[in-house]
N, C-alpha and C positions, 0 to 999 in steps of 0.2 A: 473543531478538531475532528480529524478523521478517526483517531484512535489507533495509530500504527507506529511502530518503530521501524525506521529505514535502515537497510544494510549499507555498509560503505560502498561508494560508487565503483571501486575497483573490482568488486565481486562480479558485477555484470560485464565490465570491460574485459575481464579475463575470458569470459565466455563469448565475447563478440556481440553482446546484446545491448540495446539501448533501452532506457526506461528507468524505473526506480523499483528496486527489489524490496519487498516487504520482509523484514526480519522477524517481527513479532506483532501479534495482535492480542492485546490484553482482553481477557474475558469481560463481557458486558459493555465494552466500548462500541461506538457506532460501526466501525469496520467489522467487528465480530458479529454484530447483529445482521450485517449485510452479507456475511459469508466470505469475507476476505481471508485468505490463508497465509500464514506466516511460514518462514523457513523452519525446518525441523530435521531431526535425524530419524531414519527408519530403524527397524528392528536389528539391522546389521551394523548400525552406526554410521551409515552413509548419509551425507547431507542431501536433503530433498528441498529444492528451491521453493520458496513461497511464490505468491503471485507477483507479477511484474506489472507495475502501473505504466501504461503506454499512452494514456489519454485521460483528460478531465473535461467533461462537458464539451466534447468534440475537439478540444485543443490537444495537439500532439505533445506528449511528455517524453523527452529524450534523456532528462537528467533531473536532479533535485531542484535546480533553479527553475526549470519549466514547471515542475509540480507546484512550487511555492508561488510562482507568478500566476498560475491558473487559479489558485485558491485565494489569492490576495483580495479579489473582489467579492468573495463569498463571506457570509456571516453565519453566526449560530442560527440554526433552524432551517437554513437553506438545504435543499436536496441537490446533491451533485451526482453526476454519473461518472463512474470510473471505468475506463476500458482497460482490461487486464489480459495478460498472457498467463495461462496456468499450465504447469508442466512443460513450459518452454515453447508450447505451440498452440494450445487451444485459446482462442480469443473469446472473451465474454464481456458483458457490461453489467455492472452492479450499481444500484442506487444506494446512496448513503445520506442520511440526514445529519448535518454537522451539529455537534454538541459542544458545550463549554468544557474546557479542560477540567477534569475532576482533580480535586486536591488529593495528593498522595501522602499518606502518613509514613514518615520514616523515623526510625529511632537511632 
């Protein structure tokens, strides 16, 4: 598991971008440890887009299907490289070690 929540695909389509928008990064999950940023609101209430995943291990990611296809061959403990856009323009690469999905307690 990467440890991210994905935003609905139409969010990026409306902006004319391809990739997968990160909506949330739970604290302590692998993506959090790697520095992946989720979507948030600034002090004025404006939406600040999170990171947009555009590649995994050198494979282009244009949508959720591409992301899942790229991760299908990976297993817990594998290190994957995410190519991201941050702030809509800055490209970076982050390394993430995949972990098992943590059990979430709900009441």
